[in-house]
N, C-alpha and C positions, 0 to 999 in steps of 0.2 A: 798727088799722092806719091809720085816717084821721088820727089825731093825728100819727102819724109823717109822713105826707105834708104835713099842714097846717103842722108846726112844724119841719120838717127838710127837707133837699134833698140833691142830689148828681147825679151823672152817670147817665144812662140808658145802661146797657151795651150796648143794642142799636143805638146811634148810629154805631158803626164808628170812632169817634175816641176814643182813650184820653186822658183829661185827669188830669194828675198835678201835684202841687205840689212834686216833686223835680226834680233835674237830669237824672236818668236813670231808666230802667225796668229793674229786675233781670231778667236773662235776655234782654234785647233790646239791640240796638245802634242808635244814631242813624245812618241811612244819609244823610239830608240834612236840613239846617236850612233851613227856608223863610223864617222871620222872625217878627216880631211880629205877633200877631193880637189882636183885642179884640171884645167884644160889649157894647154899651152900651144902656141903657134909663133913661128918666126916668119916675117915677110922681108924678103930682099927689097932693096930700093931699085926702082926703075930709073935709069939714067935720064930718060926724057922728063920724068916728073920732077927729078932733082934740079935739072936746068930750069924748068918752068917754075919751080917753087923759088929758086934763086932769084930769077927775074921778078917774080911777083913780090918777093919780100923787099925789093928795092923800091916798088911803088906803094906797098902797103896793101892790106886787105886779106881776106881769107884764102888760104891755100886749098881750094876745093878738091883738087885731085888727091892731095895727101889726106884731107879730112875723110874723103870717101874710102880710101885705102884703110885707114885706121878703124872706121866704122866696120868695114868688112872683116878686118882682122879681129876685132873685139868680138864681133857676132860668132866668128868661128870658134874662138876660145870658149865662149859660152856654151856653144853646141857641144864641144868636147867635154866641158864640165858636166852637162846634163847627161851625156852618154856614160860618163864614169859613175855618175850617182845612180843611174838606172841599172848599170851593170853590178852594182853593189847591193841592189835591192831597195834603194831609197826612193822616196817620192818628193823630197824637198832638199834644197840647199839653203842653209841659214848663213847669215853674215858673209854674203858673197862680196868679194872685192876684185878689183882689177889692179895688176901691177904691170907697168909699161917700162921696159928698158931698151937702151940701144944695145945690139948684139955686134960686138966687134967691128963697128963702123960699116957693116954691110947690110944691116936690116934692123927691124924693130921686133922685139920679143914682147908678146902680150900673154899674160897669165891670168885667167880667171880662177879664183879659188874660194872655197868656203867649207862649211861643215855639212856633210850628207847626213840625212836624218829620215826617219819615217814619222809622219805626222798623221793625225786623224782628227776629224771634227769632234768638238766637244758636244755631248748630248745627242 
């Protein structure tokens, strides 16, 4: 289970905000569109992991240290996205996406963004 958490991520279902990559949620209707929300984080590069990644890239294979860091970074951006949605009165984020960019050669910026909305079950 540890490797699943280290190298994968996703939504915590206990958060009270449903995050989906689709326009709608089957069995639900959108009652109110709140608008764009995002969660942003920038992680600096650790010199040790950079050296290790450089050596590993010479031999080939997965850069597990960097993979784990990126998973943690994406999860933090998603948590911030959920916090922003909740603060605006939403219970769902539709069309969630990630954007990842290099930040001035010192780190990686990860932005989770989507449309905050209020949804309710149909019927």
